[in-house]
Each structure stands twice: as structure tokens, then as C-alpha cells.
All heavy atoms as TSV, in Angstrom:
chain	resi	resn	atom	element	x	y	z
A	1	MET	N	N	0.799	-1.203	0.000
A	1	MET	CA	C	0.000	0.000	0.000
A	1	MET	C	C	0.841	1.267	0.000
A	1	MET	O	O	0.352	2.315	-0.354
A	1	MET	CB	C	-0.896	0.026	1.228
A	1	MET	CG	C	-2.094	-0.849	1.154
A	1	MET	SD	S	-3.232	-0.234	2.364
A	1	MET	CE	C	-4.698	-0.243	1.435
A	2	SER	N	N	2.070	1.164	0.436
A	2	SER	CA	C	2.898	2.359	0.520
A	2	SER	C	C	3.515	2.720	-0.825
A	2	SER	O	O	4.083	3.789	-0.973
A	2	SER	CB	C	3.998	2.172	1.557
A	2	SER	OG	O	4.858	1.123	1.150
A	3	THR	N	N	3.412	1.839	-1.806
A	3	THR	CA	C	3.971	2.149	-3.119
A	3	THR	C	C	2.925	2.856	-3.957
A	3	THR	O	O	1.729	2.616	-3.830
A	3	THR	CB	C	4.412	0.854	-3.837
A	3	THR	OG1	O	3.273	0.022	-4.011
A	3	THR	CG2	C	5.479	0.136	-3.048
A	4	THR	N	N	3.390	3.787	-4.786
A	4	THR	CA	C	2.488	4.508	-5.680
A	4	THR	C	C	2.860	4.182	-7.115
A	4	THR	O	O	4.023	3.941	-7.442
A	4	THR	CB	C	2.586	6.024	-5.462
A	4	THR	OG1	O	3.938	6.424	-5.666
A	4	THR	CG2	C	2.147	6.401	-4.067
A	5	THR	N	N	1.880	4.175	-7.950
A	5	THR	CA	C	2.125	3.929	-9.371
A	5	THR	C	C	2.101	5.247	-10.115
A	5	THR	O	O	1.701	6.284	-9.572
A	5	THR	CB	C	1.053	2.986	-9.939
A	5	THR	OG1	O	-0.216	3.641	-9.829
A	5	THR	CG2	C	1.016	1.664	-9.194
A	6	ASN	N	N	2.490	5.189	-11.367
A	6	ASN	CA	C	2.475	6.402	-12.181
A	6	ASN	C	C	1.060	6.925	-12.360
A	6	ASN	O	O	0.846	8.138	-12.395
A	6	ASN	CB	C	3.108	6.122	-13.545
A	6	ASN	CG	C	4.614	6.031	-13.456
A	6	ASN	OD1	O	5.207	6.542	-12.509
A	6	ASN	ND2	N	5.230	5.384	-14.425
A	7	ASN	N	N	0.083	6.035	-12.457
A	7	ASN	CA	C	-1.303	6.480	-12.606
A	7	ASN	C	C	-1.772	7.245	-11.383
A	7	ASN	O	O	-2.477	8.251	-11.503
A	7	ASN	CB	C	-2.222	5.275	-12.852
A	7	ASN	CG	C	-2.040	4.705	-14.244
A	7	ASN	OD1	O	-1.522	5.372	-15.131
A	7	ASN	ND2	N	-2.456	3.462	-14.419
A	8	THR	N	N	-1.391	6.799	-10.217
A	8	THR	CA	C	-1.779	7.488	-8.988
A	8	THR	C	C	-1.173	8.885	-8.940
A	8	THR	O	O	-1.845	9.855	-8.570
A	8	THR	CB	C	-1.321	6.684	-7.755
A	8	THR	OG1	O	-1.820	5.355	-7.855
A	8	THR	CG2	C	-1.800	7.324	-6.478
A	9	ILE	N	N	0.069	8.987	-9.340
A	9	ILE	CA	C	0.744	10.297	-9.346
A	9	ILE	C	C	0.096	11.219	-10.364
A	9	ILE	O	O	-0.139	12.408	-10.094
A	9	ILE	CB	C	2.251	10.112	-9.629
A	9	ILE	CG1	C	2.907	9.367	-8.468
A	9	ILE	CG2	C	2.919	11.457	-9.855
A	9	ILE	CD1	C	4.337	8.960	-8.730
A	10	ILE	N	N	-0.236	10.697	-11.542
A	10	ILE	CA	C	-0.870	11.514	-12.585
A	10	ILE	C	C	-2.240	11.993	-12.125
A	10	ILE	O	O	-2.585	13.174	-12.279
A	10	ILE	CB	C	-0.967	10.710	-13.899
A	10	ILE	CG1	C	0.425	10.513	-14.486
A	10	ILE	CG2	C	-1.872	11.413	-14.898
A	10	ILE	CD1	C	0.484	9.547	-15.652
A	11	ILE	N	N	-3.022	11.111	-11.523
A	11	ILE	CA	C	-4.351	11.494	-11.040
A	11	ILE	C	C	-4.227	12.529	-9.923
A	11	ILE	O	O	-4.966	13.517	-9.892
A	11	ILE	CB	C	-5.132	10.246	-10.571
A	11	ILE	CG1	C	-5.474	9.378	-11.773
A	11	ILE	CG2	C	-6.387	10.642	-9.807
A	11	ILE	CD1	C	-6.038	8.025	-11.416
A	12	ARG	N	N	-3.282	12.331	-9.000
A	12	ARG	CA	C	-3.085	13.286	-7.908
A	12	ARG	C	C	-2.705	14.657	-8.455
A	12	ARG	O	O	-3.254	15.679	-8.049
A	12	ARG	CB	C	-1.995	12.780	-6.960
A	12	ARG	CG	C	-1.790	13.713	-5.768
A	12	ARG	CD	C	-0.485	13.479	-5.081
A	12	ARG	NE	N	0.589	13.834	-5.998
A	12	ARG	CZ	C	1.845	13.434	-5.893
A	12	ARG	NH1	N	2.191	12.616	-4.927
A	12	ARG	NH2	N	2.766	13.822	-6.744
A	13	ASN	N	N	-1.769	14.689	-9.399
A	13	ASN	CA	C	-1.350	15.965	-9.976
A	13	ASN	C	C	-2.490	16.634	-10.738
A	13	ASN	O	O	-2.637	17.859	-10.696
A	13	ASN	CB	C	-0.150	15.757	-10.894
A	13	ASN	CG	C	1.103	15.419	-10.126
A	13	ASN	OD1	O	1.169	15.603	-8.904
A	13	ASN	ND2	N	2.099	14.895	-10.818
A	14	TYR	N	N	-3.315	15.836	-11.420
A	14	TYR	CA	C	-4.447	16.389	-12.150
A	14	TYR	C	C	-5.457	17.012	-11.184
A	14	TYR	O	O	-5.968	18.103	-11.432
A	14	TYR	CB	C	-5.122	15.299	-12.988
A	14	TYR	CG	C	-6.321	15.794	-13.750
A	14	TYR	CD1	C	-6.156	16.535	-14.907
A	14	TYR	CD2	C	-7.612	15.547	-13.291
A	14	TYR	CE1	C	-7.250	17.012	-15.601
A	14	TYR	CE2	C	-8.714	16.020	-13.974
A	14	TYR	CZ	C	-8.529	16.744	-15.134
A	14	TYR	OH	O	-9.603	17.223	-15.814
A	15	VAL	N	N	-5.736	16.345	-10.089
A	15	VAL	CA	C	-6.678	16.875	-9.095
A	15	VAL	C	C	-6.130	18.162	-8.480
A	15	VAL	O	O	-6.860	19.140	-8.308
A	15	VAL	CB	C	-6.981	15.809	-8.012
A	15	VAL	CG1	C	-7.726	16.419	-6.839
A	15	VAL	CG2	C	-7.756	14.658	-8.609
A	16	ILE	N	N	-4.853	18.172	-8.165
A	16	ILE	CA	C	-4.235	19.387	-7.609
A	16	ILE	C	C	-4.311	20.530	-8.620
A	16	ILE	O	O	-4.655	21.665	-8.268
A	16	ILE	CB	C	-2.774	19.107	-7.185
A	16	ILE	CG1	C	-2.749	18.181	-5.974
A	16	ILE	CG2	C	-2.040	20.405	-6.884
A	16	ILE	CD1	C	-1.360	17.680	-5.620
A	17	LEU	N	N	-4.003	20.265	-9.869
A	17	LEU	CA	C	-4.047	21.299	-10.907
A	17	LEU	C	C	-5.466	21.800	-11.128
A	17	LEU	O	O	-5.687	23.009	-11.269
A	17	LEU	CB	C	-3.466	20.749	-12.210
A	17	LEU	CG	C	-3.415	21.715	-13.391
A	17	LEU	CD1	C	-2.496	22.889	-13.061
A	17	LEU	CD2	C	-2.938	20.999	-14.626
A	18	ALA	N	N	-6.444	20.889	-11.142
A	18	ALA	CA	C	-7.837	21.297	-11.320
A	18	ALA	C	C	-8.300	22.169	-10.150
A	18	ALA	O	O	-8.967	23.193	-10.357
A	18	ALA	CB	C	-8.719	20.066	-11.463
A	19	ALA	N	N	-7.958	21.783	-8.925
A	19	ALA	CA	C	-8.351	22.574	-7.759
A	19	ALA	C	C	-7.675	23.946	-7.768
A	19	ALA	O	O	-8.306	24.959	-7.460
A	19	ALA	CB	C	-7.998	21.819	-6.481
A	20	LEU	N	N	-6.413	23.974	-8.128
A	20	LEU	CA	C	-5.693	25.250	-8.194
A	20	LEU	C	C	-6.281	26.163	-9.260
A	20	LEU	O	O	-6.467	27.359	-9.029
A	20	LEU	CB	C	-4.209	24.992	-8.482
A	20	LEU	CG	C	-3.314	26.221	-8.557
A	20	LEU	CD1	C	-3.251	26.908	-7.196
A	20	LEU	CD2	C	-1.924	25.828	-9.012
A	21	THR	N	N	-6.605	25.605	-10.420
A	21	THR	CA	C	-7.208	26.395	-11.492
A	21	THR	C	C	-8.554	26.958	-11.064
A	21	THR	O	O	-8.853	28.130	-11.300
A	21	THR	CB	C	-7.376	25.528	-12.756
A	21	THR	OG1	O	-6.105	25.010	-13.128
A	21	THR	CG2	C	-7.949	26.328	-13.900
A	22	LEU	N	N	-9.364	26.144	-10.411
A	22	LEU	CA	C	-10.664	26.594	-9.926
A	22	LEU	C	C	-10.501	27.698	-8.894
A	22	LEU	O	O	-11.183	28.727	-8.957
A	22	LEU	CB	C	-11.423	25.417	-9.323
A	22	LEU	CG	C	-12.806	25.710	-8.768
A	22	LEU	CD1	C	-13.745	26.132	-9.880
A	22	LEU	CD2	C	-13.333	24.491	-8.061
A	23	PHE	N	N	-9.589	27.516	-7.967
A	23	PHE	CA	C	-9.366	28.507	-6.911
A	23	PHE	C	C	-8.877	29.839	-7.485
A	23	PHE	O	O	-9.375	30.905	-7.127
A	23	PHE	CB	C	-8.354	27.957	-5.914
A	23	PHE	CG	C	-8.057	28.878	-4.778
A	23	PHE	CD1	C	-8.993	29.111	-3.787
A	23	PHE	CD2	C	-6.836	29.522	-4.697
A	23	PHE	CE1	C	-8.720	29.960	-2.733
A	23	PHE	CE2	C	-6.550	30.381	-3.655
A	23	PHE	CZ	C	-7.504	30.600	-2.673
A	24	VAL	N	N	-7.928	29.791	-8.402
A	24	VAL	CA	C	-7.380	31.018	-8.996
A	24	VAL	C	C	-8.432	31.724	-9.844
A	24	VAL	O	O	-8.565	32.946	-9.802
A	24	VAL	CB	C	-6.112	30.699	-9.813
A	24	VAL	CG1	C	-5.672	31.882	-10.642
A	24	VAL	CG2	C	-4.989	30.266	-8.890
A	25	SER	N	N	-9.203	30.975	-10.617
A	25	SER	CA	C	-10.218	31.613	-11.461
A	25	SER	C	C	-11.307	32.259	-10.612
A	25	SER	O	O	-11.795	33.337	-10.947
A	25	SER	CB	C	-10.819	30.606	-12.435
A	25	SER	OG	O	-11.499	29.586	-11.740
A	26	MET	N	N	-11.682	31.640	-9.498
A	26	MET	CA	C	-12.662	32.252	-8.608
A	26	MET	C	C	-12.092	33.527	-7.988
A	26	MET	O	O	-12.795	34.536	-7.869
A	26	MET	CB	C	-13.066	31.273	-7.516
A	26	MET	CG	C	-13.973	30.171	-7.985
A	26	MET	SD	S	-14.329	28.866	-6.796
A	26	MET	CE	C	-14.359	29.680	-5.241
A	27	GLY	N	N	-10.821	33.502	-7.613
A	27	GLY	CA	C	-10.201	34.688	-7.040
A	27	GLY	C	C	-10.116	35.824	-8.035
A	27	GLY	O	O	-10.390	36.981	-7.704
A	28	LEU	N	N	-9.752	35.517	-9.277
A	28	LEU	CA	C	-9.676	36.561	-10.299
A	28	LEU	C	C	-11.053	37.118	-10.621
A	28	LEU	O	O	-11.210	38.320	-10.822
A	28	LEU	CB	C	-9.020	36.011	-11.564
A	28	LEU	CG	C	-7.517	35.781	-11.478
A	28	LEU	CD1	C	-7.014	35.115	-12.748
A	28	LEU	CD2	C	-6.783	37.082	-11.247
A	29	THR	N	N	-12.049	36.256	-10.665
A	29	THR	CA	C	-13.409	36.728	-10.923
A	29	THR	C	C	-13.862	37.664	-9.818
A	29	THR	O	O	-14.428	38.725	-10.087
A	29	THR	CB	C	-14.373	35.527	-11.035
A	29	THR	OG1	O	-13.922	34.683	-12.092
A	29	THR	CG2	C	-15.784	35.981	-11.326
A	30	ASP	N	N	-13.619	37.285	-8.576
A	30	ASP	CA	C	-13.996	38.155	-7.456
A	30	ASP	C	C	-13.246	39.473	-7.499
A	30	ASP	O	O	-13.793	40.520	-7.178
A	30	ASP	CB	C	-13.735	37.459	-6.120
A	30	ASP	CG	C	-14.710	36.343	-5.848
A	30	ASP	OD1	O	-15.762	36.308	-6.523
A	30	ASP	OD2	O	-14.425	35.507	-4.976
A	31	THR	N	N	-12.004	39.429	-7.922
A	31	THR	CA	C	-11.205	40.650	-7.997
A	31	THR	C	C	-11.740	41.612	-9.040
A	31	THR	O	O	-11.886	42.803	-8.796
A	31	THR	CB	C	-9.738	40.307	-8.310
A	31	THR	OG1	O	-9.228	39.469	-7.281
A	31	THR	CG2	C	-8.898	41.571	-8.407
A	32	PHE	N	N	-12.060	41.095	-10.220
A	32	PHE	CA	C	-12.439	41.983	-11.317
A	32	PHE	C	C	-13.906	42.396	-11.287
A	32	PHE	O	O	-14.266	43.408	-11.872
A	32	PHE	CB	C	-12.107	41.335	-12.661
A	32	PHE	CG	C	-10.642	41.346	-12.955
A	32	PHE	CD1	C	-9.920	40.175	-12.968
A	32	PHE	CD2	C	-9.977	42.533	-13.198
A	32	PHE	CE1	C	-8.559	40.177	-13.225
A	32	PHE	CE2	C	-8.619	42.549	-13.452
A	32	PHE	CZ	C	-7.915	41.374	-13.469
A	33	PHE	N	N	-14.766	41.628	-10.627
A	33	PHE	CA	C	-16.175	41.969	-10.606
A	33	PHE	C	C	-16.658	42.406	-9.238
A	33	PHE	O	O	-17.853	42.461	-8.994
A	33	PHE	CB	C	-17.008	40.783	-11.108
A	33	PHE	CG	C	-16.797	40.503	-12.564
A	33	PHE	CD1	C	-16.282	39.287	-12.972
A	33	PHE	CD2	C	-17.099	41.451	-13.521
A	33	PHE	CE1	C	-16.068	39.024	-14.313
A	33	PHE	CE2	C	-16.888	41.192	-14.868
A	33	PHE	CZ	C	-16.380	39.975	-15.268
A	34	ALA	N	N	-15.749	42.738	-8.341
A	34	ALA	CA	C	-16.136	43.197	-7.015
A	34	ALA	C	C	-16.714	44.609	-7.109
A	34	ALA	O	O	-16.268	45.435	-7.907
A	34	ALA	CB	C	-14.924	43.187	-6.080
A	35	SER	N	N	-17.732	44.870	-6.311
A	35	SER	CA	C	-18.372	46.187	-6.349
A	35	SER	C	C	-17.420	47.282	-5.878
A	35	SER	O	O	-17.482	48.414	-6.352
A	35	SER	CB	C	-19.637	46.187	-5.497
A	35	SER	OG	O	-19.317	45.869	-4.161
A	36	THR	N	N	-16.524	46.959	-4.963
A	36	THR	CA	C	-15.571	47.974	-4.500
A	36	THR	C	C	-14.612	48.353	-5.607
A	36	THR	O	O	-14.213	49.505	-5.727
A	36	THR	CB	C	-14.776	47.469	-3.290
A	36	THR	OG1	O	-14.166	46.217	-3.618
A	36	THR	CG2	C	-15.677	47.272	-2.090
A	37	ARG	N	N	-14.230	47.385	-6.443
A	37	ARG	CA	C	-13.334	47.688	-7.553
A	37	ARG	C	C	-14.043	48.555	-8.591
A	37	ARG	O	O	-13.443	49.432	-9.196
A	37	ARG	CB	C	-12.829	46.408	-8.209
A	37	ARG	CG	C	-11.792	46.705	-9.272
A	37	ARG	CD	C	-11.357	45.457	-10.009
A	37	ARG	NE	N	-10.332	45.753	-10.968
A	37	ARG	CZ	C	-10.538	46.273	-12.164
A	37	ARG	NH1	N	-11.744	46.578	-12.540
A	37	ARG	NH2	N	-9.541	46.517	-12.983
A	38	THR	N	N	-15.333	48.320	-8.799
A	38	THR	CA	C	-16.086	49.112	-9.759
A	38	THR	C	C	-16.101	50.573	-9.331
A	38	THR	O	O	-15.874	51.468	-10.147
A	38	THR	CB	C	-17.521	48.577	-9.884
A	38	THR	OG1	O	-17.467	47.201	-10.253
A	38	THR	CG2	C	-18.311	49.337	-10.915
A	39	GLY	N	N	-16.348	50.815	-8.053
A	39	GLY	CA	C	-16.322	52.185	-7.557
A	39	GLY	C	C	-14.940	52.799	-7.669
A	39	GLY	O	O	-14.786	53.964	-8.015
A	40	GLN	N	N	-13.927	52.019	-7.389
A	40	GLN	CA	C	-12.566	52.518	-7.498
A	40	GLN	C	C	-12.222	52.825	-8.949
A	40	GLN	O	O	-11.559	53.817	-9.234
A	40	GLN	CB	C	-11.589	51.489	-6.934
A	40	GLN	CG	C	-10.150	51.957	-6.947
A	40	GLN	CD	C	-9.194	50.897	-6.401
A	40	GLN	OE1	O	-9.570	49.754	-6.206
A	40	GLN	NE2	N	-7.968	51.294	-6.176
A	41	GLN	N	N	-12.685	51.996	-9.877
A	41	GLN	CA	C	-12.404	52.234	-11.287
A	41	GLN	C	C	-13.047	53.536	-11.749
A	41	GLN	O	O	-12.465	54.277	-12.527
A	41	GLN	CB	C	-12.909	51.059	-12.130
A	41	GLN	CG	C	-12.481	51.134	-13.580
A	41	GLN	CD	C	-10.975	51.068	-13.745
A	41	GLN	OE1	O	-10.319	50.234	-13.145
A	41	GLN	NE2	N	-10.420	51.961	-14.536
A	42	ASP	N	N	-14.245	53.828	-11.268
A	42	ASP	CA	C	-14.890	55.099	-11.613
A	42	ASP	C	C	-14.064	56.281	-11.118
A	42	ASP	O	O	-13.889	57.271	-11.835
A	42	ASP	CB	C	-16.297	55.168	-11.010
A	42	ASP	CG	C	-17.259	54.216	-11.697
A	42	ASP	OD1	O	-16.959	53.786	-12.827
A	42	ASP	OD2	O	-18.296	53.908	-11.092
A	43	ARG	N	N	-13.555	56.172	-9.899
A	43	ARG	CA	C	-12.711	57.255	-9.368
A	43	ARG	C	C	-11.433	57.406	-10.181
A	43	ARG	O	O	-10.987	58.523	-10.459
A	43	ARG	CB	C	-12.383	56.995	-7.903
A	43	ARG	CG	C	-13.543	57.217	-6.962
A	43	ARG	CD	C	-13.110	57.244	-5.510
A	43	ARG	NE	N	-12.440	56.041	-5.078
A	43	ARG	CZ	C	-13.043	54.944	-4.632
A	43	ARG	NH1	N	-14.360	54.911	-4.558
A	43	ARG	NH2	N	-12.354	53.899	-4.242
A	44	LEU	N	N	-10.843	56.276	-10.572
A	44	LEU	CA	C	-9.627	56.347	-11.379
A	44	LEU	C	C	-9.899	56.950	-12.745
A	44	LEU	O	O	-9.092	57.735	-13.266
A	44	LEU	CB	C	-9.009	54.942	-11.530
A	44	LEU	CG	C	-8.393	54.350	-10.266
A	44	LEU	CD1	C	-7.977	52.917	-10.530
A	44	LEU	CD2	C	-7.215	55.170	-9.800
A	45	ASP	N	N	-11.038	56.606	-13.340
A	45	ASP	CA	C	-11.397	57.196	-14.634
A	45	ASP	C	C	-11.583	58.702	-14.523
A	45	ASP	O	O	-11.117	59.464	-15.372
A	45	ASP	CB	C	-12.671	56.547	-15.177
A	45	ASP	CG	C	-12.446	55.104	-15.601
A	45	ASP	OD1	O	-11.275	54.709	-15.795
A	45	ASP	OD2	O	-13.455	54.381	-15.725
A	46	ASN	N	N	-12.261	59.127	-13.470
A	46	ASN	CA	C	-12.462	60.564	-13.271
A	46	ASN	C	C	-11.134	61.273	-13.033
A	46	ASN	O	O	-10.908	62.374	-13.543
A	46	ASN	CB	C	-13.416	60.810	-12.099
A	46	ASN	CG	C	-14.826	60.388	-12.425
A	46	ASN	OD1	O	-15.217	60.307	-13.587
A	46	ASN	ND2	N	-15.594	60.089	-11.395
A	47	TYR	N	N	-10.273	60.658	-12.256
A	47	TYR	CA	C	-8.967	61.248	-11.992
A	47	TYR	C	C	-8.152	61.336	-13.286
A	47	TYR	O	O	-7.471	62.327	-13.526
A	47	TYR	CB	C	-8.222	60.418	-10.950
A	47	TYR	CG	C	-6.875	60.976	-10.572
A	47	TYR	CD1	C	-6.773	62.161	-9.845
A	47	TYR	CD2	C	-5.700	60.346	-10.951
A	47	TYR	CE1	C	-5.544	62.685	-9.492
A	47	TYR	CE2	C	-4.464	60.863	-10.610
A	47	TYR	CZ	C	-4.391	62.029	-9.882
A	47	TYR	OH	O	-3.179	62.536	-9.547
A	48	GLY	N	N	-8.259	60.320	-14.123
A	48	GLY	CA	C	-7.551	60.326	-15.399
A	48	GLY	C	C	-8.006	61.463	-16.299
A	48	GLY	O	O	-7.203	62.082	-16.995
A	49	GLN	N	N	-9.307	61.764	-16.284
A	49	GLN	CA	C	-9.817	62.877	-17.083
A	49	GLN	C	C	-9.279	64.206	-16.570
A	49	GLN	O	O	-8.925	65.084	-17.361
A	49	GLN	CB	C	-11.343	62.879	-17.049
A	49	GLN	CG	C	-11.962	61.715	-17.793
A	49	GLN	CD	C	-13.470	61.662	-17.625
A	49	GLN	OE1	O	-14.052	62.412	-16.847
A	49	GLN	NE2	N	-14.098	60.744	-18.345
A	50	VAL	N	N	-9.176	64.354	-15.253
A	50	VAL	CA	C	-8.650	65.586	-14.668
A	50	VAL	C	C	-7.177	65.754	-15.041
A	50	VAL	O	O	-6.734	66.832	-15.433
A	50	VAL	CB	C	-8.841	65.587	-13.136
A	50	VAL	CG1	C	-8.087	66.737	-12.488
A	50	VAL	CG2	C	-10.309	65.648	-12.790
A	51	VAL	N	N	-6.419	64.676	-14.947
A	51	VAL	CA	C	-4.998	64.737	-15.294
A	51	VAL	C	C	-4.831	65.047	-16.775
A	51	VAL	O	O	-3.986	65.868	-17.167
A	51	VAL	CB	C	-4.292	63.420	-14.910
A	51	VAL	CG1	C	-2.883	63.368	-15.472
A	51	VAL	CG2	C	-4.264	63.265	-13.402
A	52	SER	N	N	-5.637	64.414	-17.623
A	52	SER	CA	C	-5.554	64.674	-19.061
A	52	SER	C	C	-5.863	66.134	-19.371
A	52	SER	O	O	-5.182	66.760	-20.194
A	52	SER	CB	C	-6.528	63.772	-19.823
A	52	SER	OG	O	-6.173	62.431	-19.678
A	53	ALA	N	N	-6.892	66.677	-18.743
A	53	ALA	CA	C	-7.237	68.082	-18.967
A	53	ALA	C	C	-6.101	68.985	-18.509
A	53	ALA	O	O	-5.776	69.981	-19.177
A	53	ALA	CB	C	-8.524	68.430	-18.232
A	54	GLY	N	N	-5.478	68.644	-17.393
A	54	GLY	CA	C	-4.344	69.449	-16.914
A	54	GLY	C	C	-3.167	69.382	-17.865
A	54	GLY	O	O	-2.510	70.394	-18.112
A	55	LEU	N	N	-2.898	68.217	-18.415
A	55	LEU	CA	C	-1.795	68.094	-19.375
A	55	LEU	C	C	-2.079	68.864	-20.658
A	55	LEU	O	O	-1.181	69.495	-21.227
A	55	LEU	CB	C	-1.533	66.622	-19.692
A	55	LEU	CG	C	-0.918	65.798	-18.553
A	55	LEU	CD1	C	-0.853	64.332	-18.955
A	55	LEU	CD2	C	0.460	66.303	-18.199
A	56	VAL	N	N	-3.321	68.819	-21.115
A	56	VAL	CA	C	-3.678	69.564	-22.326
A	56	VAL	C	C	-3.539	71.065	-22.076
A	56	VAL	O	O	-2.983	71.799	-22.904
A	56	VAL	CB	C	-5.116	69.223	-22.765
A	56	VAL	CG1	C	-5.619	70.188	-23.829
A	56	VAL	CG2	C	-5.173	67.786	-23.288
A	57	ALA	N	N	-3.994	71.517	-20.920
A	57	ALA	CA	C	-3.895	72.943	-20.591
A	57	ALA	C	C	-2.422	73.346	-20.498
A	57	ALA	O	O	-2.027	74.437	-20.968
A	57	ALA	CB	C	-4.607	73.230	-19.276
A	58	TYR	N	N	-1.594	72.505	-19.906
A	58	TYR	CA	C	-0.171	72.810	-19.786
A	58	TYR	C	C	0.493	72.837	-21.168
A	58	TYR	O	O	1.314	73.723	-21.452
A	58	TYR	CB	C	0.507	71.773	-18.878
A	58	TYR	CG	C	1.969	72.057	-18.639
A	58	TYR	CD1	C	2.368	73.134	-17.860
A	58	TYR	CD2	C	2.948	71.240	-19.191
A	58	TYR	CE1	C	3.719	73.403	-17.644
A	58	TYR	CE2	C	4.285	71.493	-18.974
A	58	TYR	CZ	C	4.670	72.573	-18.199
A	58	TYR	OH	O	5.994	72.831	-17.978
A	59	ALA	N	N	0.128	71.906	-22.042
A	59	ALA	CA	C	0.709	71.874	-23.384
A	59	ALA	C	C	0.293	73.110	-24.172
A	59	ALA	O	O	1.093	73.687	-24.917
A	59	ALA	CB	C	0.260	70.617	-24.120
A	60	GLN	N	N	-0.953	73.535	-24.017
A	60	GLN	CA	C	-1.387	74.753	-24.703
A	60	GLN	C	C	-0.664	75.972	-24.162
A	60	GLN	O	O	-0.309	76.888	-24.918
A	60	GLN	CB	C	-2.910	74.929	-24.527
A	60	GLN	CG	C	-3.727	73.953	-25.336
A	60	GLN	CD	C	-5.203	74.089	-25.072
A	60	GLN	OE1	O	-5.611	74.695	-24.081
A	60	GLN	NE2	N	-6.012	73.520	-25.944
A	61	LYS	N	N	-0.403	75.985	-22.876
A	61	LYS	CA	C	0.320	77.099	-22.262
A	61	LYS	C	C	1.750	77.153	-22.797
A	61	LYS	O	O	2.291	78.239	-23.057
A	61	LYS	CB	C	0.315	76.944	-20.746
A	61	LYS	CG	C	0.975	78.066	-19.997
A	61	LYS	CD	C	0.900	77.837	-18.502
A	61	LYS	CE	C	1.665	78.887	-17.747
A	61	LYS	NZ	N	1.653	78.635	-16.308
A	62	LEU	N	N	2.390	76.009	-22.962
A	62	LEU	CA	C	3.750	75.968	-23.497
A	62	LEU	C	C	3.793	76.396	-24.962
A	62	LEU	O	O	4.766	76.978	-25.404
A	62	LEU	CB	C	4.334	74.547	-23.375
A	62	LEU	CG	C	4.732	74.088	-21.978
A	62	LEU	CD1	C	5.227	72.651	-22.023
A	62	LEU	CD2	C	5.815	74.987	-21.409
A	63	GLY	N	N	2.721	76.103	-25.693
A	63	GLY	CA	C	2.676	76.420	-27.122
A	63	GLY	C	C	2.465	77.902	-27.412
A	63	GLY	O	O	2.721	78.361	-28.510
A	64	ARG	N	N	2.050	78.654	-26.438
A	64	ARG	CA	C	1.785	80.073	-26.675
A	64	ARG	C	C	3.031	80.900	-26.644
A	64	ARG	O	O	4.033	80.737	-26.195
A	64	ARG	CB	C	0.824	80.615	-25.628
A	64	ARG	CG	C	-0.543	80.017	-25.800
A	64	ARG	CD	C	-1.489	80.620	-24.791
A	64	ARG	NE	N	-2.745	79.893	-24.894
A	64	ARG	CZ	C	-3.696	79.965	-24.017
A	64	ARG	NH1	N	-3.562	80.726	-22.957
A	64	ARG	NH2	N	-4.799	79.304	-24.160
């Protein structure tokens, strides 16, 4: 009973890989579709627009 065959090792590795894939995909899904991230993304988008407007205003000021 203490000996393992190649089939046992392959099945064990497959189960570990399947569980790891499931765990990682659930974590990534929670990360990207979390409501807190959605709110944060809106703030980042708004901040990006403010920075872009500031850069455009600065570039126009330099061009004058």
C-alpha cells in the first residue's frame, strides 16, 4: 500500500491542478467583478480625465 504507481501520481497531480485552477479563477473573478473595484475604477477614470485636462492645458500654455 505504501507504493504509488504512475497512474496514482498523474491522477493526484491532475486533481491538484484542477483545484488550483478553480481557486485562482474564482479569485480573479472576485477581484475583477467586485463592487468595491467598480467604484474605485470610476474614481480612477475621473482622476484620469482631470490629469488629461491638466496636461492639455499645460501643453497649450507651453505652445503660446
